C-alpha distance (Angstrom), angle and dihedral (degrees) to the residues before:
residue distance angle dihedral
M1 . . .
K2 3.78 . .
P3 3.79 109.3 .
N4 3.81 116.4 -116.9
I5 3.81 103.1 -177.0
L6 3.79 131.4 47.6
V7 3.79 118.5 -138.9
I8 3.79 124.2 -159.7
C9 3.81 110.3 -171.2
G10 3.79 139.1 156.9
P11 3.80 141.8 121.8
T12 3.77 124.5 -50.0
A13 3.83 115.8 -69.9
S14 3.82 93.5 16.5
G15 3.82 95.9 121.5
K16 3.80 101.7 -100.8
T17 3.82 97.4 143.3
A18 3.80 94.1 46.3
L19 3.81 92.8 50.6
A20 3.80 92.4 44.5
V21 3.80 91.8 52.9
E22 3.82 92.3 48.4
L23 3.80 90.9 50.2
A24 3.79 92.7 46.2
L25 3.80 90.5 53.9
R26 3.79 92.4 48.7
L27 3.83 99.1 39.9
G28 3.80 102.5 33.3
G29 3.78 96.1 -108.1
E30 3.77 141.0 149.3
V31 3.80 124.7 -140.4
V32 3.81 122.6 -121.8
S33 3.80 109.3 -165.9
A34 3.77 117.0 -133.7
D35 3.78 98.1 -171.2
S36 3.80 118.0 123.3
M37 3.78 93.1 -149.6
Q38 3.81 102.1 40.2
V39 3.79 86.7 68.7
Y40 3.82 88.7 77.3
R41 3.79 123.4 91.2
R42 3.85 118.8 -132.0
M43 3.79 90.0 25.0
D44 3.78 103.1 100.1
I45 3.77 111.7 126.2
G46 3.81 99.4 44.9
T47 3.80 92.6 45.9
A48 3.80 93.4 48.3
K49 3.78 87.3 -126.8
P50 3.83 109.1 -173.5
T51 3.78 115.2 -102.3
P52 3.81 123.4 -137.4
A53 3.80 88.1 -100.9
E54 3.79 90.9 54.2
T55 3.82 95.2 46.8
R56 3.86 90.0 52.3
G57 3.76 92.9 -156.4
V58 3.81 95.7 -50.8
P59 3.83 110.6 135.9
H60 3.80 111.5 -111.0
H61 3.79 119.1 -163.2
M62 3.83 133.8 -165.3
L63 3.80 94.8 35.7
D64 3.80 121.4 125.6
V65 3.79 95.4 5.6
A66 3.81 98.1 135.3
D67 3.80 140.7 38.8
P68 3.83 118.1 -114.9
E69 3.81 90.3 -115.0
E70 3.82 90.6 62.9
N71 3.80 120.8 89.3
Y72 3.81 98.6 -132.4
S73 3.82 116.0 -159.8
V74 3.81 140.8 -164.4
A75 3.83 88.0 -111.1
R76 3.80 91.4 58.1
Y77 3.79 91.6 43.8
V78 3.82 92.7 54.9
A79 3.82 91.9 44.6
E80 3.82 90.8 53.1
A81 3.82 99.8 35.8
V82 3.81 98.3 49.3
P83 3.86 94.3 66.0
V84 3.82 88.2 47.5
V85 3.80 93.2 53.3
D86 3.81 91.3 44.2
D87 3.82 90.5 51.9
I88 3.82 92.3 50.5
L89 3.81 90.2 50.8
A90 3.83 91.5 46.2
R91 3.81 89.7 55.8
G92 3.82 91.9 52.0
K93 3.78 94.7 -109.6
L94 3.80 128.9 129.7
P95 3.83 116.5 -107.4
I96 3.81 108.3 -139.7
V97 3.80 108.9 -167.7
A98 3.79 106.3 -160.0
G99 3.80 128.4 178.3
G100 3.73 148.9 88.4
T101 3.80 102.4 -107.2
G102 3.81 101.8 102.5
L103 3.79 93.3 -174.0
Y104 3.81 90.5 59.3
I105 3.79 93.8 45.5
D106 3.81 95.1 49.2
N107 3.78 95.4 46.2
L108 3.81 93.0 45.0
A109 3.82 90.9 52.4
A110 3.81 88.8 49.9
G111 3.81 92.5 45.0
R112 3.76 84.4 -139.2
Q113 3.79 119.2 -161.9
F114 3.79 112.9 -138.3
A115 3.78 129.2 -155.4
P116 3.80 108.9 -89.2
F117 3.78 123.6 -99.4
V118 3.78 121.9 -164.1
A119 3.80 107.9 -164.7
E120 3.80 92.7 -166.6
S121 3.82 93.1 60.5
G122 3.78 92.6 77.7
L123 3.80 90.2 -143.8
R124 3.80 95.1 124.6
E125 3.81 91.1 51.3
R126 3.80 91.1 50.0
L127 3.78 91.1 50.7
Q128 3.81 91.4 48.2
G129 3.80 87.5 49.9
R130 3.77 89.6 53.8
V131 3.81 90.2 52.6
K132 3.79 88.8 57.7
A133 3.80 94.5 43.9
E134 3.81 101.2 38.0
G135 3.78 103.1 19.7
L136 3.79 129.5 -115.7
P137 3.82 94.9 -84.9
A138 3.84 89.8 66.1
L139 3.80 91.1 57.2
R140 3.80 90.5 43.2
R141 3.81 89.3 57.9
E142 3.77 90.5 50.9
L143 3.81 90.3 50.2
E144 3.79 90.8 49.5
R145 3.81 88.8 56.2
T146 3.85 96.5 46.1
D147 3.81 102.2 33.5
P148 3.82 113.3 11.6
E149 3.81 92.2 172.1
A150 3.81 92.3 57.9
A151 3.80 90.5 43.8
A152 3.82 89.0 54.9
R153 3.81 91.9 50.4
I154 3.80 98.0 44.6
H155 3.80 118.6 77.0
P156 3.82 111.7 -116.1
N157 3.82 90.6 -119.6
D158 3.80 95.7 48.3
E159 3.79 100.5 108.3
K160 3.79 95.5 170.9
R161 3.78 97.1 55.6
T162 3.83 92.9 39.8
V163 3.79 90.5 54.3
R164 3.82 91.1 46.1
A165 3.81 92.8 51.1
L166 3.80 92.1 51.2
E167 3.77 91.6 43.5
V168 3.84 90.7 55.8
Y169 3.78 92.6 49.3
L170 3.77 96.2 45.4
S171 3.82 93.8 45.7
T172 3.81 100.4 41.7
G173 3.80 106.8 22.1
K174 3.78 89.4 -125.0
T175 3.76 126.0 99.7
I176 3.81 119.0 -115.8
T177 3.81 86.7 -118.4
Q178 3.77 90.3 60.0
H179 3.82 92.0 46.3
D180 3.81 90.5 51.7
R181 3.83 92.6 47.4
E182 3.81 92.4 50.5
S183 3.81 92.4 46.6
R184 3.78 93.5 51.0
A185 3.81 91.4 50.5
V186 3.83 89.3 64.0
P187 3.86 113.4 90.9
D188 3.81 115.5 -107.8
R189 3.81 114.6 -88.6
Y190 3.77 96.7 -138.9
T191 3.84 136.3 27.3
P192 3.80 108.6 -137.5
L193 3.77 128.8 -150.6
T194 3.79 100.5 -153.6
I195 3.80 127.5 -156.2
A196 3.83 112.6 -174.8
L197 3.79 121.9 -162.6
N198 3.81 128.9 -147.8
F199 3.79 140.9 140.4
Q200 3.79 126.4 -102.3
E201 3.80 89.2 -129.2
R202 3.80 121.8 44.0
S203 3.79 90.7 -145.0
W204 3.82 90.7 61.5
L205 3.79 89.8 58.5
W206 3.79 91.3 48.0
E207 3.81 89.7 52.7
R208 3.79 90.7 51.6
I209 3.79 91.2 50.0
D210 3.79 92.9 49.3
R211 3.82 92.0 48.8
R212 3.78 90.7 49.1
V213 3.78 92.8 53.5
D214 3.81 90.9 47.4
Q215 3.82 87.8 51.2
M216 3.83 91.3 49.4
M217 3.77 89.9 53.0
S218 3.82 92.3 49.5
Q219 3.83 89.4 48.8
G220 3.78 91.6 55.6
L221 3.81 109.4 -91.3
E222 3.80 91.9 153.0
G223 3.81 90.4 55.4
E224 3.82 91.1 47.8
V225 3.80 91.3 53.1
R226 3.82 92.4 45.9
A227 3.83 90.1 51.6
L228 3.81 90.1 54.0
L229 3.79 92.6 49.0
D230 3.82 91.8 45.9
A231 3.81 89.4 51.1
G232 3.82 89.2 58.5
V233 3.81 97.8 -108.2
P234 3.86 102.9 162.4
R235 3.77 116.2 -115.9
T236 3.79 88.8 -137.1
C237 3.82 97.2 58.2
T238 3.80 120.3 106.1
A239 3.81 95.0 -107.3
M240 3.81 93.9 55.8
Q241 3.81 90.8 51.9
A242 3.82 89.4 67.2
I243 3.75 118.2 116.8
G244 3.80 107.5 -97.6
Y245 3.80 94.1 29.5
K246 3.80 102.0 54.9
E247 3.80 93.9 49.6
I248 3.77 97.5 45.0
A249 3.82 92.0 44.2
T250 3.77 91.1 50.7
A251 3.81 92.0 50.2
I252 3.81 90.9 49.1
L253 3.77 95.6 48.6
E254 3.78 92.1 45.4
G255 3.78 91.2 51.3
R256 3.77 94.3 -115.3
P257 3.83 125.3 135.3
A258 3.78 113.1 -86.3
A259 3.81 87.2 -129.2
E260 3.79 88.6 70.3
G261 3.79 89.4 54.8
A262 3.81 88.9 49.8
E263 3.78 90.8 59.0
E264 3.79 88.6 52.9
V265 3.80 89.3 49.9
K266 3.81 89.8 56.0
L267 3.82 91.9 51.3
H268 3.80 94.3 45.8
S269 3.81 91.6 45.8
R270 3.81 90.9 54.9
Q271 3.79 90.1 48.9
Y272 3.81 89.8 49.4
A273 3.81 91.4 49.3
K274 3.80 89.7 56.6
R275 3.82 90.4 53.0
Q276 3.82 90.9 47.8
L277 3.79 91.3 52.4
T278 3.79 91.0 49.2
W279 3.82 89.7 52.5
F280 3.80 96.5 47.2
R281 3.81 94.0 45.2
R282 3.81 88.9 65.0
N283 3.80 87.1 72.4
R284 3.82 103.9 89.0
Q285 3.83 90.9 -175.5
A286 3.79 95.2 59.1
Y287 3.79 120.3 111.5
W288 3.80 109.7 -136.6
L289 3.75 122.3 -142.9
N290 3.81 109.3 -166.7
W291 3.78 112.6 -163.9
E292 3.77 127.8 -142.1
K293 3.81 113.4 -126.8
I294 3.81 89.3 -78.8
P295 3.84 110.4 41.7
D296 3.81 115.4 -121.8
F297 3.78 101.3 -143.8
P298 3.83 97.6 176.4
A299 3.82 90.3 55.3
A300 3.80 89.8 45.2
V301 3.79 91.8 51.9
D302 3.83 90.6 50.4
F303 3.83 91.3 47.9
S304 3.80 92.6 47.3
T305 3.82 93.4 45.8
E306 3.79 91.2 52.5
L307 3.79 89.7 49.1
V308 3.83 92.1 49.3
T309 3.80 91.7 48.3
A310 3.80 94.3 46.3
S311 3.82 90.5 50.0
G312 3.79 92.4 52.2
L313 3.77 91.0 -121.6
K314 3.79 91.9 128.3
């Protein structure tokens, strides 16, 4: 099928935003962020959220759509991003999905429908209360009776997914396994043309990551984290588990220098980059652009434009 969205993916600090902006300017596109942490307001420095100077007037969507206290999910991302992509297409523009969260990218391309969740029902809170009162093994046994396939997939200590699976069954009458099977049977919503970024030498990517963390610290990452803590954002919420925030917050609360936390951010960012590369390499249709030590963006834009034109995407 003819592709109808362009995807720019790759590990952290690989130049995704810069390339997406350049291509949007050349091809008449708009950028749809696929970053699970850039969705949060008041979290700009640590997420490397693009500044107005960096976006250069190119519309960027799916940034600042949630408060840090909210537990944003891939289901909510797809539900909110699909109308954005459809609107860009309807206006004759090119949707450029750019980011490093592979789970978001894959599910957006599929347009996957997730089992419903009604926050107001209080069911999740009741199930979480049961975990505290009865223990997780009790809920595990209930899941084994109602959805043995899900129970086999979910680790015995994974409270979050166990609660979610029971929540789906109790609120819809269908198991989460059945929901997933029905969703995957539906054809994908979009056909992506994927360009994946990396460096020819792993050490060059590590250097980029380290420089980025140093730059974040000089831009005021410590102050950004302190402001979130002072505002009462819980350390346990999803947003504060993000690399860059968890380490700095821990250092602050333990009375250690934030610089120590920054060194941990560098280590965890490198580990995360490895996981990102593993995820994106599963896509056999992706076109890989492997940078020299200093990325050549003009050449990358020419290469990508030729690819887009040859594919009939634009």
